C-alpha positions in Angstrom: -30.7 8.8 26.3 -30.5 11.1 23.7 -27.8 9.9 20.0 -24.2 11.0 21.2 -23.3 14.5 18.7 -20.2 14.2 17.4 -17.8 16.7 16.7 -14.8 16.8 13.9 -12.3 18.2 16.1 -13.0 14.8 18.4 -12.2 12.2 15.2 -8.4 12.3 16.0 -9.0 11.1 19.7 -9.9 7.5 21.2 -12.6 7.4 23.0 -12.7 3.9 24.1 -9.9 1.0 23.7 -10.1 -3.1 24.5 -7.5 -5.6 24.2 -8.3 -9.1 25.0 -6.3 -12.8 23.8 -8.3 -15.9 22.2 -6.1 -18.9 22.1 -3.1 -17.3 20.0 -4.3 -14.3 18.5 -4.6 -10.9 20.7 -7.4 -8.3 19.9 -7.7 -5.2 20.1 -10.4 -2.4 19.2 -10.5 1.8 19.6 -13.8 3.8 18.7 -12.6 7.2 17.4 -15.0 10.3 19.0 -16.3 11.2 15.9 -15.8 9.4 12.3 -12.6 10.1 10.7 -11.8 9.7 7.1 -8.8 6.7 6.5 -6.9 5.8 3.4 -9.9 3.6 2.6 -12.8 6.0 0.8 -15.7 6.6 3.0 -14.8 6.9 7.0 -14.5 4.4 10.0 -15.7 5.1 13.4 -12.9 2.5 14.6 -10.2 0.2 14.3 -10.3 -3.8 15.3 -6.4 -4.6 15.1 -5.0 -8.6 15.4 -2.5 -9.8 15.6 -1.3 -13.5 15.5 1.4 -15.3 17.0 1.9 -17.3 14.3 1.3 -16.0 11.4 2.6 -18.0 9.3 0.3 -20.7 11.0 -2.8 -18.4 10.9 -2.3 -17.8 7.1 -2.1 -21.8 5.7 -6.3 -21.0 4.7 -5.3 -19.1 1.9 -1.6 -19.1 1.5 -2.0 -21.6 -1.2 -4.2 -19.5 -3.7 -2.1 -16.4 -3.0 0.4 -18.1 -4.4 -1.0 -19.4 -7.4 -2.1 -15.6 -7.9 1.4 -14.5 -7.4 2.7 -17.5 -9.8 0.4 -16.1 -12.5 1.5 -12.4 -11.6 5.0 -13.5 -12.5 3.9 -14.3 -15.9 3.0 -11.3 -17.0 4.7 -9.4 -14.7 7.9 -11.3 -17.6 5.6 -10.1 -21.1 4.7 -6.9 -19.5 5.6 -3.5 -21.1 6.5 0.3 -19.6 4.1 2.8 -19.1 5.8 5.2 -17.1 8.7 5.2 -15.0 9.9 7.5 -12.1 11.9 7.9 -10.0 11.3 7.9 -6.2 12.0 7.3 -2.8 14.1 3.9 -1.6 11.7 0.4 -2.1 10.9 -1.3 1.1 9.7 -4.8 1.8 7.1 -3.8 4.3 7.0 -6.3 6.8 5.5 -5.4 10.0 8.2 -7.5 12.0 10.8 -9.4 11.0 11.3 -13.3 12.0 14.7 -15.8 11.9 16.5 -15.3 8.0 15.4 -18.6 7.8 11.9 -17.9 7.1 11.3 -14.8 6.1 9.8 -14.8 2.6 7.2 -17.0 4.1 6.5 -14.8 7.0 6.5 -11.7 4.5 4.2 -13.8 2.8 2.0 -14.6 5.8 1.4 -10.7 6.3 0.5 -10.1 3.3 -1.8 -13.2 3.2 -3.5 -11.9 6.6 -3.0 -7.9 5.9 -2.9 -6.5 2.0 -3.1 -9.6 0.4 -3.5 -7.6 -3.0 0.2 -6.3 -2.4 2.1 -9.3 -4.0 5.8 -9.9 -4.8 7.9 -8.4 -7.8 9.4 -10.9 -10.0 13.7 -11.4 -9.9 15.4 -9.5 -12.1 12.3 -7.4 -13.5 13.5 -6.2 -16.4 11.3 -2.9 -16.7 13.1 -1.8 -13.2 16.6 -2.1 -15.2 18.1 1.6 -16.7 18.7 4.2 -15.9 18.7 5.2 -12.2 18.7 2.6 -9.3 16.8 -0.2 -9.5 15.4 0.3 -5.7 14.7 3.7 -6.6 12.4 3.7 -9.8 8.1 2.6 -9.5 7.3 1.3 -12.7 3.5 1.7 -14.2 3.4 -1.1 -16.7 0.5 -2.7 -18.7 0.2 -7.0 -19.1 0.7 -7.8 -22.8 -2.3 -9.3 -23.4 -4.2 -5.9 -22.4 -6.5 -6.8 -19.4 -4.8 -5.9 -16.5 -1.9 -3.0 -15.8 -0.4 -2.5 -12.2 2.6 -0.5 -10.3 5.5 -2.0 -9.2 8.9 -1.5 -7.6 11.8 -3.8 -6.5 10.4 -6.1 -3.8 6.3 -4.7 -4.8 3.9 -5.2 -6.7 -0.2 -4.2 -7.0 -2.3 -5.0 -9.9 -6.2 -4.2 -11.1 -7.5 -6.5 -13.7 -10.4 -5.8 -16.0 -13.3 -4.8 -13.7 -11.5 -4.0 -11.2 -10.4 -0.8 -9.8 -6.9 0.5 -8.2 -7.0 4.3 -6.0 -3.4 6.0 -5.8 -3.0 9.0 -3.3 -0.2 11.5 -3.9 0.0 13.1 0.0 2.5 16.4 0.4 3.1 16.3 4.1 3.9 19.6 4.6 7.1 20.9 7.0 5.6 21.4 10.4 7.2 19.9 13.5 9.2 17.7 11.0 10.5 18.6 7.7 8.0 17.2 5.7 7.4 14.2 3.2 6.3 13.1 -0.4 3.8 9.9 0.2 3.0 7.9 -3.1 0.7 5.4 -2.5 -0.7 2.7 -4.7 -3.5 0.6 -2.8 -1.3 -1.4 -0.2 1.6 -0.1 -2.3 3.8 2.9 -0.6 6.2 5.0 -1.4 7.4 8.2 0.6 10.4 10.6 0.3 12.0 13.4 1.4 9.8 16.7 0.9 9.9 18.7 -2.0 7.0 21.3 -3.2 4.8 20.6 -5.5 5.6 22.9 -8.3 9.2 21.3 -8.3 7.6 17.7 -8.5 6.5 17.7 -12.0 7.8 13.7 -12.8 5.3 12.9 -10.0 2.4 15.0 -11.4 3.4 13.4 -14.8 3.5 9.9 -13.8 -0.1 10.2 -11.9 -1.9 12.3 -14.4 -1.2 8.7 -17.5 -1.9 6.5 -14.4 -4.7 8.7 -13.4 -5.7 7.3 -17.5 -5.4 3.6 -16.9 -8.9 1.7 -16.7 -10.2 1.3 -13.3 -7.5 3.8 -12.1 -8.5 6.9 -9.7 -6.2 9.6 -8.0 -6.5 11.7 -5.8 -4.4 14.5 -4.2 -4.1 15.9 -1.0 -2.1 18.4 1.6 -1.6 17.8 5.3 1.3 18.8 7.9 4.1 17.0 9.0 3.2 17.1 12.8 
C-alpha cells in the first residue's frame, strides 16, 4: 500500500466522520482530506469533539483550581493600569449554550474549565473599562501593578499572560464576498467581531495591535480571507 497523497485543495473536505456515545458524553471525530491550518499554531489533520450531558458535573475535578485562579485574577485586575484601549464590537460571554437562569454562571464556568481554561471572567465594575464609550464595546490592554503579567479584557472576558508564558493575537479581515465581510480580533480564546471596515480605515486597531505586540510573550498575526 502506498502512502496517501494529500492535496492542499482537499484540506476543507471532511473525508471520514464518526460518532458514538460513552456514558453521558457524545464523542465525534472528523478527518480532513489534507492537513489544514487552524486557530492554533501549526496544522491539524482532524478534530475530536466531546459534548457532555452535564457539563457542571464533568468540570468538577478542575473547577476549584480554576476558581482560585479567577480570585487571584480579580485582585490583579483591581490594581492594573491601562496600556491601550480600543473601541470594538460588542462583547459576548461566549457561552456555548444556555441553561436555566439559576445555574448560568456555573454553566459558563464549567464550559470554560472544560474547553477554554485560559478564558476567565472580568471582575465586575472593572475600572479600566469606564470612561468614554460604552463599556460593552471596549477592549482594554492592561498591565498588572506587579509588572509580571498583562492581559486583554472586555466587559465579560479576560485573558492574561504571566512572565514566561505566551499569548497569541490575531487580526483577520474577512473581505466582502457572499457576505458583507467582517473584522475579527482574537487574543487567545477571547474574540471580538465587528462589521467590516477596510484595513486602511482601521488605524485604531493597527495601533492597538502594534502596542500589544511589544508586550512580553506576545505574538501577532494579520491575515485576510473572504466572507464566503
